[in-house]
A tleap script that builds the chain and sets N, CA, C and O, in Angstrom:
source leaprc.protein.ff14SB
mol = sequence {
  NMET LEU LEU GLY ASP ARG GLU ARG GLU LYS
  ILE HIE SER ILE ASP GLU ALA LEU LEU ARG
  ILE VAL GLU GLY ASP TYR GLY ILE CYS GLU
  GLU CYS ASP GLU ASP ILE PRO LEU GLY ARG
  LEU LYS ALA MET PRO PHE THR ARG HIE CYS
  VAL LYS CYS LYS SER ASP LEU GLU LYS ALA
  SER GLY ALA ASN GLN GLU VAL GLU GLU GLU
  ARG ALA TYR ARG GLU ILE PRO LEU GLY ALA
  GLU ASP GLU CGLU
}
set mol.1.N position { 0.835 -1.195 0.009 }
set mol.1.CA position { -0.020 -0.026 0.005 }
set mol.1.C position { 0.866 1.175 0.022 }
set mol.1.O position { 0.528 2.102 -0.714 }
set mol.2.N position { 2.130 1.331 0.865 }
set mol.2.CA position { 2.706 2.334 0.984 }
set mol.2.C position { 3.514 2.705 -0.327 }
set mol.2.O position { 3.621 3.868 -0.715 }
set mol.3.N position { 4.054 1.657 -0.952 }
set mol.3.CA position { 4.690 1.706 -2.267 }
set mol.3.C position { 3.797 2.264 -3.337 }
set mol.3.O position { 4.249 2.957 -4.249 }
set mol.4.N position { 2.478 1.948 -3.217 }
set mol.4.CA position { 1.481 2.467 -4.266 }
set mol.4.C position { 1.308 3.870 -4.138 }
set mol.4.O position { 1.197 4.596 -5.126 }
set mol.5.N position { 1.279 4.319 -2.885 }
set mol.5.CA position { 1.259 5.708 -2.572 }
set mol.5.C position { 2.460 6.553 -3.111 }
set mol.5.O position { 2.360 7.621 -3.715 }
set mol.6.N position { 3.479 5.967 -2.825 }
set mol.6.CA position { 4.788 6.661 -3.254 }
set mol.6.C position { 4.780 6.750 -4.933 }
set mol.6.O position { 5.044 7.805 -5.509 }
set mol.7.N position { 4.483 5.653 -5.563 }
set mol.7.CA position { 4.464 5.608 -6.825 }
set mol.7.C position { 3.352 6.524 -7.454 }
set mol.7.O position { 3.598 7.133 -8.495 }
set mol.8.N position { 2.172 6.624 -6.855 }
set mol.8.CA position { 1.169 7.695 -7.292 }
set mol.8.C position { 1.559 9.058 -7.068 }
set mol.8.O position { 1.196 9.926 -7.862 }
set mol.9.N position { 2.328 9.361 -5.971 }
set mol.9.CA position { 2.808 10.669 -5.861 }
set mol.9.C position { 3.896 11.084 -6.758 }
set mol.9.O position { 4.042 12.271 -7.051 }
set mol.10.N position { 4.769 10.035 -7.267 }
set mol.10.CA position { 5.742 10.273 -8.272 }
set mol.10.C position { 5.080 10.591 -9.468 }
set mol.10.O position { 5.364 11.618 -10.083 }
set mol.11.N position { 4.163 9.749 -9.879 }
set mol.11.CA position { 3.416 9.991 -11.232 }
set mol.11.C position { 2.669 11.401 -11.340 }
set mol.11.O position { 2.479 12.011 -12.392 }
set mol.12.N position { 2.292 11.795 -10.098 }
set mol.12.CA position { 1.655 13.091 -10.074 }
set mol.12.C position { 2.708 14.224 -10.321 }
set mol.12.O position { 2.486 15.174 -11.072 }
set mol.13.N position { 3.974 14.027 -9.567 }
set mol.13.CA position { 4.782 14.933 -9.836 }
set mol.13.C position { 5.363 15.026 -11.145 }
set mol.13.O position { 5.790 16.102 -11.564 }
set mol.14.N position { 5.410 13.896 -11.865 }
set mol.14.CA position { 5.799 13.861 -13.305 }
set mol.14.C position { 4.887 14.547 -14.178 }
set mol.14.O position { 5.296 15.216 -15.127 }
set mol.15.N position { 3.515 14.394 -13.866 }
set mol.15.CA position { 2.448 15.071 -14.686 }
set mol.15.C position { 2.727 16.665 -14.520 }
set mol.15.O position { 2.746 17.478 -15.444 }
set mol.16.N position { 2.940 16.933 -13.144 }
set mol.16.CA position { 3.129 18.358 -12.832 }
set mol.16.C position { 4.409 18.997 -13.761 }
set mol.16.O position { 4.339 20.092 -14.318 }
set mol.17.N position { 5.329 18.294 -13.804 }
set mol.17.CA position { 6.579 18.633 -14.602 }
set mol.17.C position { 6.222 18.782 -16.016 }
set mol.17.O position { 6.540 19.778 -16.665 }
set mol.18.N position { 5.528 17.746 -16.517 }
set mol.18.CA position { 5.096 17.873 -17.913 }
set mol.18.C position { 4.231 19.072 -18.344 }
set mol.18.O position { 4.339 19.624 -19.439 }
set mol.19.N position { 3.293 19.448 -17.302 }
set mol.19.CA position { 2.463 20.787 -17.425 }
set mol.19.C position { 3.581 22.014 -17.450 }
set mol.19.O position { 3.623 22.836 -18.365 }
set mol.20.N position { 4.385 22.016 -16.434 }
set mol.20.CA position { 5.443 23.198 -16.402 }
set mol.20.C position { 6.156 23.251 -17.600 }
set mol.20.O position { 6.435 24.392 -17.970 }
set mol.21.N position { 6.538 22.302 -18.327 }
set mol.21.CA position { 7.085 22.294 -19.777 }
set mol.21.C position { 6.259 22.990 -20.719 }
set mol.21.O position { 6.741 23.901 -21.392 }
set mol.22.N position { 4.995 22.626 -20.836 }
set mol.22.CA position { 3.943 23.132 -21.629 }
set mol.22.C position { 3.891 24.702 -21.424 }
set mol.22.O position { 3.905 25.529 -22.336 }
set mol.23.N position { 3.830 24.965 -20.088 }
set mol.23.CA position { 3.666 26.274 -19.627 }
set mol.23.C position { 4.886 27.206 -19.705 }
set mol.23.O position { 4.816 28.433 -19.632 }
set mol.24.N position { 6.058 26.461 -19.867 }
set mol.24.CA position { 7.260 27.277 -20.190 }
set mol.24.C position { 7.854 27.586 -18.669 }
set mol.24.O position { 8.583 28.575 -18.598 }
set mol.25.N position { 7.659 26.971 -17.658 }
set mol.25.CA position { 8.053 27.137 -16.295 }
set mol.25.C position { 9.001 26.021 -15.780 }
set mol.25.O position { 9.423 26.012 -14.623 }
set mol.26.N position { 9.320 25.057 -16.731 }
set mol.26.CA position { 10.044 23.952 -16.219 }
set mol.26.C position { 11.562 24.475 -15.965 }
set mol.26.O position { 12.131 25.299 -16.679 }
set mol.27.N position { 12.030 23.939 -14.988 }
set mol.27.CA position { 13.333 24.075 -14.781 }
set mol.27.C position { 13.491 25.525 -13.905 }
set mol.27.O position { 14.618 26.015 -13.825 }
set mol.28.N position { 12.578 26.061 -13.387 }
set mol.28.CA position { 12.566 27.270 -12.608 }
set mol.28.C position { 12.229 27.038 -11.214 }
set mol.28.O position { 11.197 26.402 -11.003 }
set mol.29.N position { 12.900 27.432 -10.247 }
set mol.29.CA position { 12.530 26.942 -8.754 }
set mol.29.C position { 11.186 27.743 -8.311 }
set mol.29.O position { 11.182 28.973 -8.357 }
set mol.30.N position { 10.367 27.217 -8.002 }
set mol.30.CA position { 9.145 27.819 -7.382 }
set mol.30.C position { 9.334 28.673 -6.377 }
set mol.30.O position { 8.502 29.569 -6.230 }
set mol.31.N position { 10.395 28.582 -5.529 }
set mol.31.CA position { 10.607 29.445 -4.469 }
set mol.31.C position { 11.459 30.781 -4.713 }
set mol.31.O position { 11.136 31.849 -4.192 }
set mol.32.N position { 12.519 30.641 -5.509 }
set mol.32.CA position { 13.389 31.737 -5.553 }
set mol.32.C position { 13.300 32.260 -7.151 }
set mol.32.O position { 13.699 33.383 -7.458 }
set mol.33.N position { 12.807 31.444 -8.009 }
set mol.33.CA position { 12.579 31.805 -9.403 }
set mol.33.C position { 13.807 31.845 -10.075 }
set mol.33.O position { 13.906 32.487 -11.121 }
set mol.34.N position { 14.782 31.219 -9.584 }
set mol.34.CA position { 16.065 30.952 -10.224 }
set mol.34.C position { 15.999 29.824 -10.994 }
set mol.34.O position { 15.088 29.020 -10.797 }
set mol.35.N position { 16.984 29.604 -12.005 }
set mol.35.CA position { 16.982 28.272 -12.752 }
set mol.35.C position { 17.520 27.275 -11.920 }
set mol.35.O position { 18.444 27.508 -11.141 }
set mol.36.N position { 16.947 26.091 -12.057 }
set mol.36.CA position { 17.405 24.845 -11.241 }
set mol.36.C position { 18.612 24.135 -12.204 }
set mol.36.O position { 18.479 23.807 -13.383 }
set mol.37.N position { 19.576 24.021 -11.539 }
set mol.37.CA position { 20.772 23.428 -12.265 }
set mol.37.C position { 20.526 22.184 -12.969 }
set mol.37.O position { 19.802 21.304 -12.502 }
set mol.38.N position { 21.098 22.102 -14.044 }
set mol.38.CA position { 20.728 20.960 -15.079 }
set mol.38.C position { 21.158 19.637 -14.337 }
set mol.38.O position { 20.461 18.641 -14.525 }
set mol.39.N position { 22.232 19.556 -13.527 }
set mol.39.CA position { 22.493 18.295 -12.854 }
set mol.39.C position { 21.371 17.942 -11.841 }
set mol.39.O position { 21.054 16.760 -11.714 }
set mol.40.N position { 20.826 18.793 -11.199 }
set mol.40.CA position { 19.686 18.415 -10.374 }
set mol.40.C position { 18.377 17.977 -11.204 }
set mol.40.O position { 17.648 17.072 -10.797 }
set mol.41.N position { 18.139 18.658 -12.357 }
set mol.41.CA position { 17.092 18.168 -13.093 }
set mol.41.C position { 17.304 16.824 -13.706 }
set mol.41.O position { 16.403 15.991 -13.805 }
set mol.42.N position { 18.605 16.634 -14.138 }
set mol.42.CA position { 18.953 15.272 -14.688 }
set mol.42.C position { 18.717 14.164 -13.569 }
set mol.42.O position { 18.226 13.082 -13.892 }
set mol.43.N position { 19.038 14.415 -12.371 }
set mol.43.CA position { 18.963 13.472 -11.237 }
set mol.43.C position { 17.427 13.309 -10.841 }
set mol.43.O position { 16.944 12.232 -10.493 }
set mol.44.N position { 16.761 14.428 -10.929 }
set mol.44.CA position { 15.228 14.518 -10.449 }
set mol.44.C position { 14.601 15.308 -11.396 }
set mol.44.O position { 14.531 16.507 -11.127 }
set mol.45.N position { 14.061 14.868 -12.590 }
set mol.45.CA position { 13.482 15.618 -13.505 }
set mol.45.C position { 12.227 16.318 -13.202 }
set mol.45.O position { 11.860 17.262 -13.902 }
set mol.46.N position { 11.524 15.884 -12.153 }
set mol.46.CA position { 10.198 16.518 -11.723 }
set mol.46.C position { 10.465 17.346 -10.459 }
set mol.46.O position { 9.480 17.645 -9.784 }
set mol.47.N position { 11.664 17.746 -10.061 }
set mol.47.CA position { 11.847 18.663 -9.066 }
set mol.47.C position { 11.207 20.020 -9.096 }
set mol.47.O position { 11.092 20.531 -10.210 }
set mol.48.N position { 10.853 20.563 -8.246 }
set mol.48.CA position { 10.098 22.112 -8.306 }
set mol.48.C position { 11.129 23.099 -7.751 }
set mol.48.O position { 11.066 24.300 -8.015 }
set mol.49.N position { 12.062 22.575 -6.990 }
set mol.49.CA position { 12.869 23.478 -6.298 }
set mol.49.C position { 14.424 23.370 -6.490 }
set mol.49.O position { 14.878 22.260 -6.767 }
set mol.50.N position { 15.188 24.335 -6.377 }
set mol.50.CA position { 16.544 24.187 -6.362 }
set mol.50.C position { 17.280 23.534 -5.180 }
set mol.50.O position { 16.544 23.581 -4.195 }
set mol.51.N position { 18.282 23.029 -4.947 }
set mol.51.CA position { 18.831 22.363 -3.805 }
set mol.51.C position { 18.750 23.432 -2.582 }
set mol.51.O position { 18.157 23.041 -1.577 }
set mol.52.N position { 19.210 24.548 -2.576 }
set mol.52.CA position { 19.070 25.438 -1.431 }
set mol.52.C position { 17.684 25.690 -0.952 }
set mol.52.O position { 17.461 25.597 0.255 }
set mol.53.N position { 16.682 26.016 -1.825 }
set mol.53.CA position { 15.304 26.172 -1.496 }
set mol.53.C position { 14.750 24.946 -0.816 }
set mol.53.O position { 14.157 25.043 0.258 }
set mol.54.N position { 14.934 23.801 -1.423 }
set mol.54.CA position { 14.499 22.413 -1.002 }
set mol.54.C position { 14.897 22.296 0.294 }
set mol.54.O position { 14.062 22.082 1.172 }
set mol.55.N position { 16.365 22.437 0.601 }
set mol.55.CA position { 16.863 22.328 1.935 }
set mol.55.C position { 16.272 23.244 3.071 }
set mol.55.O position { 16.138 22.882 4.239 }
set mol.56.N position { 15.958 24.405 2.599 }
set mol.56.CA position { 15.354 25.357 3.534 }
set mol.56.C position { 13.879 25.034 3.870 }
set mol.56.O position { 13.393 25.275 4.976 }
set mol.57.N position { 13.158 24.440 2.788 }
set mol.57.CA position { 11.856 24.029 3.027 }
set mol.57.C position { 11.682 22.873 3.870 }
set mol.57.O position { 10.658 22.725 4.538 }
set mol.58.N position { 12.800 21.901 3.871 }
set mol.58.CA position { 12.709 20.728 4.609 }
set mol.58.C position { 13.131 21.188 6.092 }
set mol.58.O position { 12.623 20.632 7.066 }
set mol.59.N position { 13.970 22.104 6.217 }
set mol.59.CA position { 14.343 22.586 7.535 }
set mol.59.C position { 13.101 23.108 8.233 }
set mol.59.O position { 12.691 22.667 9.307 }
set mol.60.N position { 12.509 24.129 7.500 }
set mol.60.CA position { 11.250 24.789 8.013 }
set mol.60.C position { 10.149 23.578 8.420 }
set mol.60.O position { 9.604 23.531 9.523 }
set mol.61.N position { 9.946 22.724 7.465 }
set mol.61.CA position { 9.070 21.646 7.761 }
set mol.61.C position { 9.392 20.686 8.960 }
set mol.61.O position { 8.498 20.158 9.622 }
set mol.62.N position { 10.637 20.509 9.176 }
set mol.62.CA position { 11.068 19.753 10.337 }
set mol.62.C position { 10.924 20.556 11.556 }
set mol.62.O position { 10.664 19.965 12.604 }
set mol.63.N position { 11.065 21.886 11.547 }
set mol.63.CA position { 10.931 22.704 12.748 }
set mol.63.C position { 9.310 22.781 13.053 }
set mol.63.O position { 8.874 22.835 14.203 }
set mol.64.N position { 8.592 22.779 12.046 }
set mol.64.CA position { 6.946 22.987 12.113 }
set mol.64.C position { 6.654 21.602 12.828 }
set mol.64.O position { 5.916 21.565 13.813 }
set mol.65.N position { 7.260 20.451 12.300 }
set mol.65.CA position { 6.886 19.181 12.798 }
set mol.65.C position { 6.987 19.026 14.327 }
set mol.65.O position { 6.104 18.604 15.074 }
set mol.66.N position { 8.353 19.487 14.690 }
set mol.66.CA position { 8.709 19.563 15.927 }
set mol.66.C position { 7.743 20.337 16.852 }
set mol.66.O position { 7.368 19.884 17.934 }
set mol.67.N position { 7.373 21.506 16.370 }
set mol.67.CA position { 6.488 22.280 17.171 }
set mol.67.C position { 5.153 21.677 17.320 }
set mol.67.O position { 4.561 21.940 18.367 }
set mol.68.N position { 4.569 20.907 16.452 }
set mol.68.CA position { 3.295 20.127 16.444 }
set mol.68.C position { 3.313 19.087 17.194 }
set mol.68.O position { 2.303 18.802 17.838 }
set mol.69.N position { 4.490 18.289 17.268 }
set mol.69.CA position { 4.719 17.243 18.217 }
set mol.69.C position { 4.829 17.624 19.719 }
set mol.69.O position { 4.372 16.962 20.651 }
set mol.70.N position { 5.560 18.884 19.811 }
set mol.70.CA position { 5.615 19.332 21.257 }
set mol.70.C position { 4.087 19.745 21.799 }
set mol.70.O position { 3.671 19.427 22.913 }
set mol.71.N position { 3.377 20.459 20.881 }
set mol.71.CA position { 1.995 21.011 21.174 }
set mol.71.C position { 1.094 19.680 21.566 }
set mol.71.O position { 0.392 19.651 22.577 }
set mol.72.N position { 1.198 18.679 20.714 }
set mol.72.CA position { 0.313 17.408 20.998 }
set mol.72.C position { 0.722 16.944 22.332 }
set mol.72.O position { -0.178 16.641 23.116 }
set mol.73.N position { 2.013 16.839 22.725 }
set mol.73.CA position { 2.324 16.150 24.084 }
set mol.73.C position { 1.683 17.151 25.179 }
set mol.73.O position { 1.210 16.702 26.224 }
set mol.74.N position { 1.693 18.413 24.909 }
set mol.74.CA position { 1.166 19.268 25.971 }
set mol.74.C position { -0.286 19.129 26.205 }
set mol.74.O position { -0.812 19.499 27.255 }
set mol.75.N position { -0.983 18.551 25.142 }
set mol.75.CA position { -2.417 18.417 25.207 }
set mol.75.C position { -2.771 17.209 25.901 }
set mol.75.O position { -3.931 17.063 26.284 }
set mol.76.N position { -1.792 16.218 26.129 }
set mol.76.CA position { -2.147 14.926 26.725 }
set mol.76.C position { -2.570 15.218 28.238 }
set mol.76.O position { -1.823 15.807 29.018 }
set mol.77.N position { -3.611 14.833 28.516 }
set mol.77.CA position { -4.229 15.134 29.917 }
set mol.77.C position { -3.326 14.474 30.919 }
set mol.77.O position { -2.750 13.413 30.678 }
set mol.78.N position { -3.226 15.092 31.979 }
set mol.78.CA position { -2.123 14.407 33.221 }
set mol.78.C position { -2.999 13.673 34.029 }
set mol.78.O position { -4.203 13.927 34.083 }
set mol.79.N position { -2.425 12.722 34.698 }
set mol.79.CA position { -3.341 11.932 35.648 }
set mol.79.C position { -3.574 12.782 36.811 }
set mol.79.O position { -2.936 13.825 36.949 }
set mol.80.N position { -4.521 12.367 37.723 }
set mol.80.CA position { -5.041 13.156 38.807 }
set mol.80.C position { -3.867 13.415 39.815 }
set mol.80.O position { -3.934 14.436 40.500 }
set mol.81.N position { -2.793 12.567 39.961 }
set mol.81.CA position { -1.765 12.577 40.945 }
set mol.81.C position { -0.745 13.657 40.345 }
set mol.81.O position { 0.017 14.264 41.098 }
set mol.82.N position { -0.758 13.870 38.988 }
set mol.82.CA position { 0.218 14.785 38.230 }
set mol.82.C position { -0.259 16.196 38.304 }
set mol.82.O position { 0.554 17.112 38.186 }
set mol.83.N position { -1.590 16.437 38.501 }
set mol.83.CA position { -2.278 17.684 38.378 }
set mol.83.C position { -2.057 18.677 39.677 }
set mol.83.O position { -2.265 19.890 39.654 }
set mol.84.N position { -1.629 17.977 40.732 }
set mol.84.CA position { -1.483 18.790 42.004 }
set mol.84.C position { -0.105 19.477 42.175 }
set mol.84.O position { 0.124 20.162 43.172 }
savepdb mol mol.pdb
quit
């Protein structure tokens, strides 16, 4: 099931890349509007971000996930003996 989801996501990304080719936006980073280096496009033809922007997005995503996890732990009710 998980493999199927990954493959579906990859196909969706490829379809989006093909649409960007038609629209003339292929190879341009969606964050900084700079050209994505050819080597990155060869390695991952459906990428939407340059390496720097992708790294920044992943760092921000990781930080957001940590905050969400911390918030979830704070919302766990304490036992009666812990509330005093």
